[in-house]
DOTOR-509263 format. One record per residue: residue number from 1; x, z, y of N, C-alpha, C, CB in turn. Coordinates in Angstrom, 3 decimals. Atoms other than C-alpha are relative to their C-alpha. Glycine has a CB too. Example, Ala and Ser with C-alpha at 12.3 -4.5 7.8 and 13.67 -1.06 7.14 Angstrom:
<recs>
1,0.890,0.000,-1.190,12.300,7.800,-4.500,0.900,0.000,1.200,-0.992,1.246,0.027
2,-0.820,-0.060,-1.190,13.670,7.140,-1.060,-0.770,0.730,1.090,0.414,-1.415,0.462
</recs>
This chain:
<recs>
1,-1.005,-0.168,-1.039,14.958,172.129,-27.141,-0.671,-0.077,1.359,1.114,-1.064,-0.124
2,0.589,-0.090,-1.328,14.077,173.008,-23.584,0.162,-1.293,0.795,0.620,1.147,0.761
3,-0.228,1.220,-0.773,15.598,169.799,-22.184,-1.026,-1.083,-0.317,1.398,-0.528,-0.263
4,1.005,0.991,0.350,13.064,167.702,-24.065,-1.330,0.301,0.683,-0.186,-0.054,-1.512
5,1.244,-0.409,-0.648,10.226,169.672,-22.512,0.124,0.016,1.519,-0.417,1.371,-0.493
6,-0.249,-0.051,-1.446,11.812,169.873,-19.043,1.206,-0.877,0.347,0.237,1.469,0.472
7,-1.119,0.901,-0.257,13.960,166.784,-18.424,0.725,0.263,1.333,-0.494,-1.414,-0.024
8,-0.642,-0.273,-1.296,14.637,167.913,-14.840,1.125,1.029,-0.124,-1.039,0.495,1.008
9,-1.060,-0.990,0.211,16.849,170.679,-16.280,1.305,-0.644,-0.474,-0.456,1.043,-1.014
10,-1.178,0.654,0.563,19.286,168.110,-17.681,1.189,0.032,0.962,-0.330,-1.439,-0.366
11,-1.130,-0.013,-0.947,21.373,167.937,-14.480,0.652,1.378,0.054,-0.470,-0.414,1.411
12,-0.567,-1.348,0.022,21.807,171.715,-14.565,0.792,0.228,-1.288,-1.115,1.057,0.137
13,-0.693,-0.128,1.269,22.760,171.574,-18.217,1.362,-0.687,0.053,-0.847,-0.585,-1.128
14,-1.263,0.744,-0.055,25.429,168.945,-17.561,1.049,0.740,0.818,-0.228,-1.390,0.588
15,-0.948,-0.768,-0.813,27.023,171.060,-14.815,0.434,1.260,-0.744,-0.626,0.371,1.364
16,-0.327,-1.209,0.753,26.857,174.216,-16.919,0.889,-0.323,-1.205,-1.284,0.701,-0.463
17,-0.810,0.426,1.141,28.293,172.344,-19.903,1.460,-0.124,0.410,-0.513,-1.341,-0.566
18,-1.370,0.175,-0.490,31.372,171.367,-17.894,0.629,1.340,0.369,0.019,-0.939,1.212
19,-0.525,-1.313,-0.408,31.784,174.854,-16.415,0.285,0.893,-1.208,-0.993,0.700,0.939
20,-0.191,-0.827,1.200,31.366,176.563,-19.784,1.208,-0.469,-0.803,-1.261,-0.031,-0.882
21,-1.162,0.495,0.737,33.940,174.300,-21.388,1.293,0.450,0.674,-0.040,-1.538,-0.104
22,-1.210,-0.444,-0.708,36.506,175.113,-18.687,0.275,1.475,-0.264,-0.138,-0.244,1.514
23,-0.141,-1.420,0.290,35.879,178.812,-19.246,0.440,0.214,-1.449,-1.321,0.736,0.272
24,-0.367,-0.119,1.415,36.094,178.403,-23.027,1.453,-0.403,-0.226,-0.924,-0.864,-0.869
25,-1.399,0.447,0.099,39.402,176.562,-22.615,0.952,1.138,0.383,0.245,-1.237,0.912
26,-0.824,-1.144,-0.432,40.854,179.528,-20.720,-0.041,1.124,-1.038,-0.485,0.530,1.373
27,0.135,-1.050,1.014,39.480,181.990,-23.286,0.771,-0.349,-1.272,-1.478,0.230,-0.332
28,-0.731,0.429,1.199,40.931,179.958,-26.150,1.501,0.143,0.214,-0.350,-1.459,-0.362
29,-1.415,-0.139,-0.314,44.325,179.902,-24.448,0.418,1.467,-0.046,0.305,-0.599,1.379
30,-0.314,-1.433,-0.010,44.282,183.642,-23.835,-0.120,0.620,-1.387,-0.919,0.731,0.970
31,0.253,-0.578,1.308,42.891,184.438,-27.263,1.002,-0.400,-1.069,-1.351,-0.377,-0.444
32,-0.957,0.483,1.005,45.411,182.371,-29.190,1.447,0.165,0.430,-0.264,-1.450,-0.306
33,-1.364,-0.069,-0.519,48.430,182.837,-26.951,0.623,-1.378,0.172,0.860,0.835,-0.918
34,-0.478,1.373,-0.179,48.729,179.042,-26.784,-0.113,-0.394,1.463,-0.798,-0.986,-0.888
35,0.059,0.506,-1.377,49.427,177.244,-23.541,-1.335,-0.682,0.232,1.168,-0.983,0.286
36,1.296,0.609,-0.307,46.272,176.086,-21.792,0.052,-1.512,-0.183,-0.429,0.344,1.433
37,-0.161,1.450,0.167,47.660,172.536,-21.954,-0.220,-0.438,-1.448,1.392,-0.429,0.460
38,0.267,0.305,1.412,47.180,172.732,-25.735,-1.429,-0.508,-0.181,0.235,1.249,-0.879
39,1.417,0.313,0.113,43.449,172.357,-25.167,-0.370,-1.113,0.973,-0.856,1.253,0.261
40,0.363,1.122,-0.874,41.913,169.159,-23.767,-0.637,0.478,1.299,-0.955,-0.945,-0.724
41,0.564,-0.342,-1.312,40.993,169.264,-20.082,-1.516,-0.130,-0.015,0.595,-0.899,1.098
42,1.440,0.190,0.132,37.537,167.927,-20.923,-0.386,0.205,-1.454,-0.432,-1.409,0.498
43,0.483,-0.214,1.362,35.451,168.731,-23.960,0.176,-1.269,-0.832,-1.481,0.434,0.010
44,-0.132,1.174,0.856,36.265,166.433,-26.864,-1.358,-0.495,-0.522,0.920,0.319,-1.171
45,1.345,0.362,0.431,32.529,166.328,-27.571,-0.899,-0.137,1.215,-0.568,1.047,-0.984
46,0.895,0.172,-1.135,29.865,165.032,-25.247,-1.203,0.943,-0.144,-0.466,-1.478,0.110
47,1.131,-0.925,0.043,26.792,167.088,-24.359,-1.023,-0.330,-1.089,-0.686,0.012,1.335
48,0.967,0.380,1.019,24.556,165.096,-26.699,0.466,0.436,-1.389,-0.234,-1.512,0.029
49,-0.534,-0.426,1.289,26.851,165.821,-29.640,-0.155,1.506,-0.187,1.473,-0.398,-0.124
50,0.095,-1.451,0.121,26.839,169.541,-28.901,-1.436,0.464,-0.209,0.579,0.662,1.233
51,1.408,-0.354,0.193,23.038,169.569,-28.835,-0.539,-0.460,-1.350,-0.840,-0.598,1.110
52,0.443,0.551,1.278,22.785,167.662,-32.117,0.401,0.951,-1.126,0.602,-1.416,-0.234
53,-0.306,-0.986,1.043,22.520,170.284,-34.862,0.525,-0.644,-1.276,-1.234,0.816,-0.319
54,-0.518,0.699,1.174,23.439,167.624,-37.430,1.382,-0.624,0.226,-0.973,-1.073,-0.416
55,-1.296,0.593,-0.320,26.635,166.517,-35.673,1.128,0.843,-0.585,0.171,-0.140,1.524
56,-1.215,-0.638,0.508,29.870,167.326,-37.475,1.168,-0.890,0.390,-0.059,0.222,-1.565
57,-1.157,0.820,-0.376,33.174,166.157,-35.971,0.805,-0.388,-1.229,0.894,0.749,1.001
58,-0.848,0.457,1.103,35.476,164.165,-38.211,1.330,0.723,0.035,0.217,-1.523,0.066
59,-1.358,-0.529,0.115,38.736,165.586,-39.459,0.097,1.436,0.079,0.840,-0.545,0.999
</recs>
């Protein structure tokens, strides 16, 4: 992973992570026809979980 080799990129990743989630929330709302309020305002998973290829959410 690039972040392990370039730790200074982590702050950019964190900002992009938040921005990408907001965009994905809008796309999910439009794509499903569900109200945007159906989807959490913030990602239910933290950045570390999303980078962990072995992470599987419960339920």
